[in-house]
N, C-alpha and C positions, 0 to 999 in steps of 0.2 A: 463670417459668413457660413450659415448651415449648411454642411455637406448633404447632398442627396445621393442616395445610394441606389442605383440602379445596375442592372445587368450590362457588363460591358463585352463588346465584342471584341476586345484586345486584352483580354485576361489571360494570359500563358501562364498555367500553373506550373511553376518550377520549382523539382522537388531535388535537394542536394544533400544527400545521405552518406553518413560514414559507413563504410563497407567491411563487414567481415570475409564475407564470401557473397558468390552470384548465384543466381538460380538458374538453369538450363532454361532457355528460350525455346519456344516451341512455334510452330506455323500456326496461323488464327483459324485457317480456312479457307476455300475460294467459294464464295455463294457464287450463284450463276446470275451473269449481266443479262437484264431484258432486252440490250441492245444487241443487234446482229452482230454475230462473230463471223469475220470473212478469213478464209483461209490464207496463211502466211503467203503463199504464193499470188495472191489475188491482189495486191497492192504494190506500189512503186513508191520509193523514198527519194526525197529530194533533200539535200544538205546545201547548206549556204552560209553567209555572213552578211550582215545588214549594217551597211556603213554610211555616214554622215558624207554626202556629195562634197561640201565645202571643207571641211578639217580631216577628214577621212580617218574620222574617229568612230567607233562602233556603236550603235544605236541599241541601247540596252532595253531589254522588255518591249520591244514591238510588236505587233499582232502580225502573225502571218498566217494566212487561212486561205483555202479553197472558195474563190469568188462566188456568192450565189449559194453557198452550203454553209453548214454549222461546223464544218471542219475545221480546226485550227490548231496552233499553239504560240508559243512568243519566243522570242530569241533571250539566250543567258546573257550573264553579265560582261560576256565577250561578242554580244552580237552575232553569235551562233545559232542556227536552227535545222532541225531535221522535220520535214513533214513528209507523213504516210498517206499515199491517196489510193484508194480502192480503183481497182482498172475498170470496173464496171460503171464507174461513175463520169459521165459525158462530158462536165465540164472541164474545161481546159485551161483556167486563167488564175494563176498564184496571186493574191493580193497582200501588199505590205503595206501597215498605217501604224502611226505614232503621231502623238500630238505635236503640234508645231512642225509637221511635214506634211507634204502632198505625198498622196497617195501613190504606190505605184502597183500598177496591173501589169503581170508578163504572162504571157502565153505559155504554159508547159514544153510547149515543142521549144521554144527558146533556152530553156535550161538545160543544164546537165544534171546527172543523178548526183555530184558531189562538188565542193570548190566552187560554187555560184557564188560572185560578191555582186551585191544589190545596192545601189547608192539612193539615197533619199535625199529630195531637193528641200532644204528649209524653205518655210512658207510664212514669214513675217508678214503679217497684217497691219497697216496704218491704222491707228485708233480713229482719222477721222473718217474712213469709209464705214464705219460701223454706226448705225442709230442704237444706241443705249436706251431701252426702256426706262430704265430707273438707274439713279446712281446709288441708289441703298441697298448694299448685298444682302441685309435681312431680310427685305421684300423680296429679292429675287429667289433666297435660300426658301422663303415661306412658298413663294409660288411654285418651284421645284418641287417641294414636298405634298403641296396638293396635287400635281400633275403626275405623282406616281401612278396613279389607275389608269392614265392614259399613256403612259411611256412603257411601261413594264408589262411582263405577261401577266395575263388574269387568270390564267390556267396554269396548272402544275405540268411539270415536263419531266422528262428522265435525262439524265445527263451522266456522260463520262467524263472522268476528272483524272489528271495526273498530278500526284502530290510527292514533295520530296521534302525531307528535313536533315539538317546536320547539324551537329555539335563540334565546335572546334575550341579544344584548351591552348589557350596562345596564339600559336601559329598553326598548329597541327590538330586536323580532322581527328577525331575520336569516334565517330559516327555518321553514317550517311545511311539513310533508309529512305525507301520510295514505295509508290504505290501507285496501281489503276483504280479508281474508286468508282462504284456504283451511287448514285446520286439521286434521291427523290426531292425536286427543286421544287418548293411550296409556291403558292401563287402570291403576287406581291400584294394582293388585296384582301387576302385572309389573315387577319391578324392571330387566328387560333389555329393555323394549320402551318408546320414548322419543316425545315429541310432537315432529310435525313440522308446519312452516309453511312456506306460499308466498305470495307475492302474487298476488292476482288481478286486482286493479286499483288504480292509485295515482297520484297527482299530486304536485306539490310547488311552493314559490315559495322563491325565495332573492335577498337583496340582498346581492351579490359585493362591492358598494362598501364595506359593513361590514367586510368582511373583506379589506381590501387589504394588511394586515402577517399575518394570521394565517389559516389555513384550518381551521375550529374543527368537528371532526366528531366523531360519536360512533358507535361499532359495537355490532352485535349486536342493536338496536332488536328488532323483531318476536320474534326468538329469547329475547332476554332477558325478553321480556313473559310468555314461558310458564316460564319458568324461574323466575317469581317465584311461583309455583304449588307452595307450600313443601309441600302435602301430597301431592305427587308428588316435588319435588325439596327436601328437609328443607334443605339449606345450613347456615348458619352459625347458626341459629336453633333449630329442630326436630330437626335431627343428634342421636341420643342422647347420645353421646359428650361433647358438646358445652354441655348443660344444666349441666353442673358449673360452667360458667365465666359464668354468671348467675345474679343473684339473683331470685326470684320472688315474688309477694304477690298473694294473692287480695283484690282491692278492692272488689267489690260484684258488682251484678245490673243486666241491662239487658235490653230485648227487641230481638230481631231476628225479622222475619217473625211479629210476635205471638209469638212463644215465648222464655221465659226464657233467659239467656245469662251464666253467669259473666266475669267481668272479672278477667284475671290481667295483672296489672303486671308489667315484667321491665326490668332493665339489667345491664350486664356488671359484674364484680367489678371492684374496686378494683385488683387486683394483676395483671390481664390486661394483656399488653403487646402489643395486636394487636387492630384496630380491630373493634369488634362493635354490638348495637344495644341501644335502650331504645324501650319501646313497649307496646302492651296486645294480649292475644291474647284473642278472644272465643270460648266454648266452649258450644256447646248443651247445656244442662242435662240434658236428659232423654237425648239420644243420646250426648253428649260429643265432637259432631262439631265441628271447627275452622270458626267462621261467618265468621270476618274475622281480620286482624291488621292494625295501625296501626302503623309502627315507624320509627325513624328511626336515624343513625349516632350513637352515646352520646357525650355530649360528653366521655367520660374516653378516647376513642381516634380522635376525628374528626380530630387531629393526625396519626394515623398514615395515615389513610383514603386519600390522594392516591395513596400506593404501591399500593394496590390498584385503583385506577380509571383511572389515566392511563397510557395505552400507550407515548405518543412526546410528545416536547415539545421546543421549541430548548433548549439547555445555557444559553443567557442568560436564560432565562425562568423565574422563581418561580410557580410552579401550588400554590394551597392551595384543599383542599375546606372550604367554609365550612358547607355544611349536605347533607344525603341524606336526603331523607324517602319512604316508600313505604307504599302502600296496597293491601290484597288483600283480596275479599270474596267469598263464595261463594251460590249460590242454591239452596235446597231446591227439589225438583221430584218429587213422588211419593215421600217418604223419604229420597231421594238428594240429596247436594251436590254441587254443581258448579260450577267456576270463573267467575267472573262478571265480575269488574271487577279491573284492576289499574291502577296509577297509581306513577311513580315522578318527583322531581324532585331534582336535584342541582344546587348552586350552586358555582360556581369562581371563584377570585378570581386574576387574572394579572396580572404584573407584570414588565416587561422591565427587566434591569440598566441602571443609570444613566438611568433616566427617571424622572419625577416623578409621572405619573399610571398609574393601574391600573386593568384593565377587569374588570368582572364578566360573566361568562358562565352562564345558566342554562339546562340541558337538562331537558325535561319529554317523557315518552311516557307515553301511556294505553291500554289495549286492552279493549275490551268485548265479551263475547261475546253476538252479535244472535240467534243461530240455532244449532241442533244436530239432528243426525240420528245415532239409532243403529243405523238399518238399512241406510242405502246407505253402506257406509265403504271409503274408499278411501285405502290406505296407499300415498301415491305416494312414489316411489324417493327416496332420500337424497339424490341428488345435486340434486333437483329443491327440496330444502329450506332456509330461510334456514340460515345459519352465522352463530357467533358473530364472525368476522372482515369480515361484510358490511356496508357503510354502506348502510344503508336508503335515505335522501336520493340518493344515486348510481343508485339503481334505479327511479326513477319519472320520470314525465315533468312537464313544467312544468301549472300549473292551466289548466283549458280553460272549459268552458261551465257555467253555473250547477247544471245538471241533471245533472251528472257522476255522481252515487250513484245516482240512478235509484230501483229498488225497495229499495234496500239501506239497512238503518239503519246510522245513525252517531252519534255525538256531537255534540251540536250546539255550534259554535263558542263561545267566550267573545266577549261584544263585542269585546275588545281585539284578538284572533286576527283576528275578522273584518274590522276595521280594518285590521288588517296586511296581510291577502291583499289587501283592496283596495288598499292603497298599494303593495305590490310587484307589484300586477297593471299598476297605472298604470306603473310604471318599467320594466316588461318592453316594453310597448307604445312608449313614449317610447325605447327601445333598438334595437326594430325598425324 
């Protein structure tokens, strides 16, 4: 089968370099955000955990938002969240939503500032209660692609995003970096207008000793996060000419934001000789909007994935991709769907020639859109924008005070990441 080469939104450019020494890292700067910056005393923070009401397990990556507004965040891998709400906003209802669960709306007056536990009720949907317009999943996907102009914003908007990336060597974090992003989000109907991303405020921690023989970096970071918006950038999955390389199957119905959605499972075909994906696409039944995609490198092509992802490595090192997992979800606001949260996790196995032991590196990034503005839109210059060649961790400063984020919403770190930050901070103090 002839391989068709197109720009993929999942291409994370990994650079593994033999290191004799490290250059000093400098701060990239703090361009002015166009969204309103409120005084840190003018907001109230709410912290809590979202749990499954039946099994009492955390609900991971659930949407947490102020109902009727664009303010929001997502839960972490332990179901925890923190949401900062400006005191001058009159709306007083917190919303929680995740696929397969009933939406939960809670008046803020019923919440404490911390230690809130919120239970979501699973929402199974008997298939006999749903009228399926067609059993052909490809027809549904083609209709969804044709409906993009109706389901997604036709005009650009300004967004604030929170971005975090981490690198683990075996079980230990060796890098944590995060930032607030200014984003020019292009229209979904203009194929010649592209998203632009720049760092507003960021910080990092690194453990250089762990990387004494390999400087393991990955490129593209914040830029790649927005390339995962497959409605805007179809890539190797929703690009129409590539649909023929997949097997699709309509497998069920679930609920997202209290609305029924089709579940379409997919995997690359057996005779495809380049790496594609397998996973699930969620289509809103009424509008046929793409509400979310959960996917990974297919088992059928994973052995070929390293050629797609690795930019540079030592000749004497063998590097294999063990897994690549991705998550993209959208949030509906007043009849339009907006990019809400993306996540990527790649696992690499590295082994030097003539050495007995190998190392495993896990790279993760996630981005949540925490605010948006359709009126005050600033299309900043392309030269100010993040590039695919950028190494995000080289552009931000080292971790500082605990109140670094001020009024900005962010994704609450997992407990293991918080412990890693604390450990890395102590090492930095020792070196000073």
